[in-house]
MIVEXSE-421697 format. One line per 4 residues: number of its first residue (from 1); their letters; for each residue x, y, z of C-alpha. Coordinates in steps of 0.05 Angstrom, whole numbers. Last residue first. Layout:
BEGIN
NUM) a) X/Y/Z | ... $
***
This chain:
BEGIN
471) argn) -852/-1763/5212 | -820/-1832/5213 | -761/-1840/5258 | -738/-1788/5307 $
467) gpde) -768/-1720/5319 | -750/-1658/5281 | -757/-1585/5305 | -750/-1551/5237 $
463) pifm) -790/-1607/5206 | -753/-1658/5163 | -749/-1644/5089 | -768/-1692/5034 $
459) kgpn) -841/-1670/5025 | -884/-1626/5069 | -895/-1574/5014 | -910/-1594/4942 $
455) lrgd) -896/-1525/4913 | -915/-1470/4962 | -848/-1459/4997 | -850/-1384/4985 $
451) pdfa) -779/-1384/4956 | -794/-1440/4907 | -736/-1451/4859 | -681/-1417/4900 $
447) nkir) -714/-1439/4964 | -711/-1512/4944 | -637/-1506/4928 | -625/-1474/4996 $
443) rmvk) -665/-1529/5030 | -624/-1582/4995 | -561/-1549/5022 | -589/-1548/5092 $
439) vggs) -609/-1622/5087 | -539/-1641/5068 | -509/-1603/5126 | -558/-1637/5174 $
435) giqr) -534/-1705/5154 | -543/-1743/5089 | -567/-1811/5115 | -597/-1798/5183 $
431) elyg) -622/-1731/5156 | -667/-1768/5107 | -700/-1815/5157 | -753/-1771/5190 $
427) vkam) -777/-1744/5123 | -789/-1817/5103 | -864/-1823/5094 | -878/-1752/5070 $
423) gigh) -840/-1759/5004 | -773/-1792/5011 | -768/-1828/4944 | -793/-1896/4921 $
419) egsv) -730/-1916/4881 | -670/-1935/4924 | -693/-1902/4988 | -663/-1903/5058 $
415) tggv) -594/-1916/5029 | -540/-1968/5040 | -468/-1965/5067 | -471/-2023/5116 $
411) alvh) -488/-1977/5176 | -542/-1942/5135 | -580/-2007/5122 | -571/-2031/5194 $
407) dyle) -599/-1967/5224 | -652/-1972/5170 | -674/-2039/5199 | -681/-2007/5268 $
403) sffa) -728/-1954/5242 | -766/-2006/5201 | -780/-2051/5260 | -797/-1992/5305 $
399) hvrt) -848/-1970/5253 | -879/-2039/5251 | -880/-2043/5327 | -920/-1978/5332 $
395) ieet) -966/-2006/5278 | -978/-2067/5322 | -1000/-2023/5381 | -1043/-1980/5336 $
391) nred) -1083/-2038/5308 | -1127/-1998/5260 | -1067/-1995/5212 | -1072/-2070/5202 $
387) tlat) -1009/-2109/5186 | -969/-2144/5133 | -901/-2110/5136 | -866/-2107/5069 $
383) phln) -791/-2111/5063 | -776/-2083/4993 | -703/-2095/4977 | -658/-2058/4928 $
379) gdga) -588/-2089/4926 | -588/-2071/4853 | -584/-2143/4829 | -633/-2161/4884 $
375) hgft) -689/-2120/4855 | -740/-2135/4908 | -780/-2182/4952 | -791/-2187/5027 $
371) gvtl) -854/-2209/5063 | -860/-2190/5136 | -907/-2217/5190 | -890/-2185/5256 $
367) qykk) -868/-2206/5326 | -822/-2146/5337 | -761/-2188/5354 | -778/-2243/5306 $
363) tlra) -786/-2196/5247 | -723/-2160/5271 | -681/-2222/5268 | -708/-2243/5200 $
359) ienf) -697/-2174/5171 | -626/-2174/5199 | -612/-2241/5166 | -639/-2215/5101 $
355) tsal) -594/-2154/5109 | -533/-2197/5122 | -546/-2237/5058 | -557/-2174/5017 $
351) esrp) -494/-2140/5042 | -448/-2156/4983 | -501/-2125/4938 | -491/-2058/4971 $
347) vtsd) -555/-2039/5007 | -624/-2011/4988 | -683/-2006/5035 | -749/-1988/5002 $
343) elit) -806/-1999/5048 | -875/-2030/5040 | -928/-2021/5093 | -985/-2067/5074 $
339) tpsv) -1051/-2057/5109 | -1115/-2099/5111 | -1077/-2165/5110 | -1060/-2221/5061 $
335) rala) -1088/-2191/4997 | -1035/-2136/4997 | -981/-2190/4993 | -1007/-2212/4925 $
331) slat) -1013/-2141/4899 | -941/-2127/4922 | -913/-2189/4889 | -955/-2185/4824 $
327) rraa) -895/-2163/4783 | -858/-2227/4803 | -916/-2269/4774 | -912/-2229/4709 $
323) tlde) -838/-2246/4703 | -852/-2320/4713 | -911/-2320/4666 | -870/-2282/4614 $
319) aeed) -816/-2335/4616 | -867/-2391/4608 | -898/-2355/4549 | -831/-2343/4516 $
315) tqai) -818/-2418/4519 | -772/-2466/4555 | -761/-2426/4619 | -699/-2452/4653 $
311) ritd) -708/-2484/4722 | -656/-2489/4777 | -671/-2527/4841 | -639/-2528/4910 $
307) agvr) -590/-2472/4896 | -525/-2484/4932 | -473/-2430/4916 | -439/-2476/4865 $
303) qlve) -504/-2494/4830 | -525/-2421/4824 | -456/-2402/4798 | -457/-2456/4744 $
299) hiea) -527/-2436/4721 | -502/-2364/4718 | -445/-2385/4673 | -491/-2425/4628 $
295) aeee) -540/-2366/4622 | -482/-2320/4606 | -457/-2363/4549 | -526/-2375/4519 $
291) veap) -543/-2301/4522 | -476/-2281/4491 | -488/-2327/4432 | -558/-2299/4422 $
287) hgdv) -536/-2226/4425 | -568/-2191/4485 | -610/-2215/4543 | -603/-2249/4610 $
283) evll) -662/-2259/4657 | -658/-2285/4728 | -714/-2296/4779 | -685/-2316/4846 $
279) lgqm) -729/-2351/4897 | -720/-2360/4972 | -748/-2400/5030 | -775/-2458/4989 $
275) erpl) -833/-2498/5019 | -886/-2465/4976 | -857/-2490/4910 | -883/-2442/4857 $
271) gidv) -935/-2477/4814 | -968/-2421/4776 | -1027/-2408/4824 | -1037/-2333/4812 $
267) ydei) -1057/-2305/4880 | -1044/-2361/4930 | -979/-2375/4893 | -960/-2301/4898 $
263) anit) -974/-2300/4973 | -935/-2364/4982 | -873/-2338/4946 | -878/-2272/4983 $
259) tndl) -876/-2305/5052 | -820/-2351/5028 | -775/-2295/5005 | -771/-2267/4934 $
255) ielt) -710/-2241/4895 | -702/-2209/4827 | -643/-2207/4779 | -664/-2179/4712 $
251) apii) -622/-2157/4652 | -565/-2199/4679 | -496/-2169/4691 | -443/-2223/4694 $
247) kaav) -375/-2203/4721 | -368/-2266/4764 | -374/-2218/4824 | -444/-2201/4797 $
243) iesv) -465/-2274/4800 | -431/-2286/4868 | -466/-2226/4900 | -533/-2250/4875 $
239) aqga) -519/-2321/4900 | -506/-2292/4970 | -576/-2264/4970 | -604/-2332/4952 $
235) tavd) -562/-2361/5008 | -595/-2311/5055 | -663/-2337/5031 | -648/-2408/5055 $
231) kfya) -677/-2471/5023 | -665/-2439/4955 | -702/-2439/4889 | -674/-2416/4822 $
227) vmtk) -713/-2387/4764 | -689/-2379/4693 | -704/-2332/4635 | -667/-2328/4569 $
223) kakp) -664/-2269/4521 | -649/-2255/4448 | -640/-2197/4400 | -640/-2143/4453 $
219) ppil) -681/-2081/4434 | -648/-2022/4400 | -643/-1961/4447 | -688/-1903/4464 $
215) svtv) -673/-1835/4497 | -726/-1796/4532 | -756/-1727/4519 | -805/-1702/4572 $
211) ktvi) -856/-1646/4571 | -897/-1609/4623 | -858/-1622/4687 | -882/-1581/4747 $
207) gltg) -823/-1550/4784 | -778/-1555/4845 | -816/-1598/4896 | -848/-1647/4847 $
203) esgv) -810/-1706/4876 | -741/-1678/4859 | -719/-1745/4830 | -706/-1716/4761 $
199) lldr) -710/-1641/4768 | -636/-1633/4787 | -613/-1678/4731 | -650/-1636/4680 $
195) fsyg) -626/-1572/4712 | -556/-1592/4690 | -519/-1527/4703 | -490/-1494/4642 $
191) avdk) -478/-1521/4572 | -451/-1591/4583 | -490/-1626/4527 | -469/-1690/4493 $
187) vakg) -523/-1736/4464 | -558/-1677/4432 | -634/-1688/4434 | -645/-1633/4486 $
183) gtml) -629/-1612/4557 | -667/-1561/4599 | -727/-1518/4583 | -756/-1478/4641 $
179) hsgd) -822/-1440/4633 | -833/-1382/4681 | -894/-1377/4726 | -855/-1357/4789 $
175) mlva) -869/-1427/4815 | -833/-1461/4757 | -865/-1492/4696 | -826/-1549/4667 $
171) elam) -796/-1574/4602 | -749/-1633/4604 | -695/-1662/4560 | -652/-1725/4555 $
167) vydr) -684/-1770/4607 | -659/-1841/4596 | -609/-1852/4652 | -653/-1813/4701 $
163) tvgy) -708/-1865/4692 | -666/-1923/4718 | -608/-1966/4693 | -605/-2018/4638 $
159) klgr) -567/-2076/4668 | -588/-2074/4741 | -650/-2031/4729 | -688/-2083/4688 $
155) lgga) -738/-2100/4743 | -755/-2028/4756 | -729/-1959/4774 | -767/-1894/4782 $
151) neav) -730/-1828/4788 | -786/-1806/4834 | -807/-1742/4797 | -785/-1772/4730 $
147) ngai) -828/-1834/4740 | -886/-1789/4759 | -872/-1749/4696 | -875/-1814/4655 $
143) tsvk) -941/-1835/4686 | -956/-1897/4728 | -1014/-1943/4709 | -987/-2004/4672 $
139) qsgp) -915/-1987/4693 | -930/-1995/4767 | -874/-2045/4778 | -827/-1995/4746 $
135) dppy) -801/-2014/4677 | -745/-1968/4651 | -720/-2000/4585 | -751/-1959/4528 $
131) flgr) -736/-2004/4467 | -743/-1994/4392 | -772/-2034/4334 | -825/-1983/4317 $
127) aava) -880/-2023/4352 | -833/-2026/4411 | -835/-1950/4413 | -910/-1950/4423 $
123) sald) -909/-2007/4473 | -857/-1974/4518 | -895/-1908/4515 | -961/-1942/4533 $
119) ltiv) -925/-1980/4588 | -903/-1916/4622 | -971/-1881/4618 | -967/-1813/4585 $
115) gpev) -988/-1758/4635 | -925/-1715/4629 | -929/-1703/4554 | -883/-1742/4509 $
111) tatl) -820/-1737/4467 | -787/-1801/4443 | -715/-1808/4424 | -671/-1851/4379 $
107) need) -643/-1793/4339 | -664/-1819/4271 | -723/-1858/4298 | -755/-1797/4329 $
103) ieli) -819/-1818/4364 | -859/-1754/4373 | -915/-1722/4414 | -939/-1782/4454 $
99) rnmr) -1000/-1749/4484 | -1024/-1754/4556 | -1034/-1685/4584 | -1099/-1708/4615 $
95) tmva) -1061/-1745/4669 | -1028/-1683/4698 | -1070/-1675/4761 | -1055/-1607/4793 $
91) vvgg) -1075/-1611/4866 | -1089/-1543/4897 | -1090/-1527/4972 | -1085/-1580/5026 $
87) eapi) -1023/-1577/5069 | -997/-1648/5056 | -1028/-1650/4987 | -1008/-1724/4975 $
83) sggs) -965/-1732/4913 | -901/-1754/4947 | -934/-1799/4998 | -877/-1849/4998 $
79) lgtg) -905/-1906/4956 | -927/-1868/4894 | -982/-1898/4850 | -1022/-1833/4849 $
75) sgrp) -1034/-1832/4774 | -998/-1766/4763 | -999/-1710/4814 | -972/-1640/4823 $
71) slpl) -982/-1607/4891 | -995/-1532/4899 | -1000/-1496/4966 | -1047/-1436/4967 $
67) gnqn) -1035/-1362/4975 | -1094/-1344/4930 | -1052/-1306/4879 | -997/-1358/4882 $
63) afev) -1044/-1417/4871 | -1078/-1382/4813 | -1012/-1364/4780 | -988/-1437/4785 $
59) vyav) -1054/-1461/4756 | -1046/-1410/4700 | -977/-1436/4684 | -1005/-1507/4681 $
55) eeat) -1058/-1481/4633 | -1003/-1453/4589 | -967/-1520/4591 | -1030/-1552/4565 $
51) rpfl) -1086/-1597/4590 | -1092/-1576/4663 | -1135/-1621/4707 | -1150/-1584/4772 $
47) vvdp) -1167/-1610/4842 | -1191/-1562/4895 | -1184/-1553/4970 | -1140/-1614/4977 $
43) lskl) -1152/-1670/5028 | -1095/-1701/5068 | -1082/-1775/5075 | -1024/-1819/5099 $
39) epta) -1032/-1885/5136 | -1015/-1929/5076 | -977/-1902/5015 | -1010/-1918/4948 $
35) dygy) -1034/-1846/4941 | -1080/-1803/4984 | -1121/-1740/4984 | -1138/-1742/4910 $
31) thld) -1195/-1793/4916 | -1223/-1754/4975 | -1233/-1691/4934 | -1293/-1715/4895 $
27) eteh) -1336/-1726/4957 | -1316/-1657/4982 | -1340/-1620/4920 | -1285/-1580/4887 $
23) lvqe) -1266/-1614/4823 | -1245/-1571/4762 | -1227/-1594/4692 | -1298/-1614/4672 $
19) kglr) -1321/-1543/4689 | -1274/-1512/4638 | -1204/-1486/4651 | -1212/-1410/4651 $
15) rele) -1286/-1405/4667 | -1285/-1463/4715 | -1227/-1433/4752 | -1262/-1366/4756 $
11) riaq) -1325/-1399/4782 | -1284/-1433/4836 | -1254/-1367/4857 | -1323/-1335/4861 $
7) aslr) -1349/-1392/4904 | -1293/-1376/4952 | -1233/-1421/4963 | -1204/-1438/5031 $
3) spm) -1247/-1500/5033 | -1273/-1521/5102 | -1233/-1576/5137 $
***
């Protein structure tokens, strides 16, 4: 598709932002036409790298003056197509706004620019004896503003919550060029509408975040990690329900099925038993006495439910190896086939066993290879179809598999996305969950912030004449 920008417009961008902040050659644009979501790609007309909030405001002004869509982007680790420029136009890459502006030890907050890498923030506050709990699987490369846009979760979500639970203040540029400041360092603040909560999880459709203040907490004094193996993955799911029903809230409670266990073992070779059908990774943390007590109670539950083997990590290194292996799950599965289509079905914890049974039934029905892992303590599962997008007949079966799986998920009170967002990939599913009335209300909110519909279009909302399933 030919660029909608004239040579004169490009020169003006280079004059205002600097040549190194502007990409417009076709070969450069391809990198910014996709994210980590398979099958989806759309090239922008130009890619810009603002370095200040003022430059972001200029980018907004430029997009408006030229009648172009504008899509904000972080590191491109999204799994729902949220940062793909669905209608071309301008991509504003926020990764060069990457300073940690303040770590406030008196108020237990950190203030950062949008492009700060999640793990860099966690490491910086840890050096001060503080703790930033949200830990998405992409934490080594994902940005804080990307986490805010998707309300990212992570392995510690069960006990510590998700990104929304730690965002205290945001600054953003809106599509009319105005600067919005919402929230602050005060722990209690009910002055007016909570725009902060509206922006978190809005997938870049309401404003472009330029500054984030997050809350910090003291780190736990002790932790203990254990792994349990099961001959049946549904039993592993039942164990999760039993642990929580026993009023124990681990810091981490992760699940892997047999396909994922074998993919990880092929990848990192740490001695996972290939014959086991399910694995639970459990970590408890807190005061040392509390850790010992909860670990013993969990051990008892796992034995009662029927775990085949229970192993307690004896060293910090062994515990870290187990956690690191879990974090490689998607990378390991991605090595198995050319295309991995990973979904984000989330159910009440009591429905984990039934959902694993449904995944097994549908896998057989549609003759697919599916590896499932996820944050079991949250009921958040990631069934991952190992396929090849060049095989159109198989891809059709993959989408039918997920469509039918989401029928089950919604029937048992679940959600079509626990942490990856709707983006482009799930616009056909959103109305199934919230109904046409819910979509209409969301459209009205979107129109209030972005009446011309230029900011990150093609995300979240089904078309006016929707089809079924994945759009």
